[in-house]
C-alpha angles and dihedrals in degrees: 000000000000117000121216126204135028130313121233090251092057091049092050091050090050091050091049092051093048091047093052090050090050091050090050092052090048092052090048091052091048090051091050091048090052092051092048093049092047091051092048093048092048092048095050093043091050090049090051092049092046091051090052092047089052092049091050093046092048090052100091095208099045089123118036140161096234094285130084095257122105117245127209100249146001105253131168093265096052129089126238124192088210096062113115131182102200141025090249095060115110096010094130125058117247113177119003101232093192091072103021138056107253137197119236091262093048091049092051091049090049093050092048092047091051090049094050093045090060092063092084095042095054090082092219123174087243135078134216101027113188130188139181139177110216145143113268131153095173094061091217112188111256122231131197089262102039134036094212091221117148098191095241132104130017130334116288130186113218125187129180131177142186113233122222089226095042098148094047093045094046089053096046104028107020127239100301103133097136143085128206115191122174115219109235115250124228 
């Protein structure tokens, strides 16, 4: 007698093949999502750092020699009110310079506070965004635990973030969750 139709074994093999294809498509979509989120985070972080660099550069006294007069460039032996040593510097607002007259140092603190307070409002697909403005001529890559600033050279803006999909992104994209942007000198 001739049997028509499929055996249970054939049906199970077909289900296994279709399931493995579905899993492959899911992993491909997850990888694409990770790449898209990483690109979005990098773009918005770079925009934030560029805006800060422009604010610092536009501030005529961002580098001074202890007086209120502007000097020609930001060298190792000059002071800058924008120089920080840790991610936690300037995370609380001192004087509100929108409604008060501020000194150069107060204005720098206010600008840095406003910049750091935007990290949570950027709605990035990343958590724990950290930033610092420091002196660094080695351009050491920052980590979540260390700024990598050596205290020499011109001003540099460094940002680092922890991705929500860290393990997937590290596998597919590498560990490149940082930005280093030198502040232009006058």
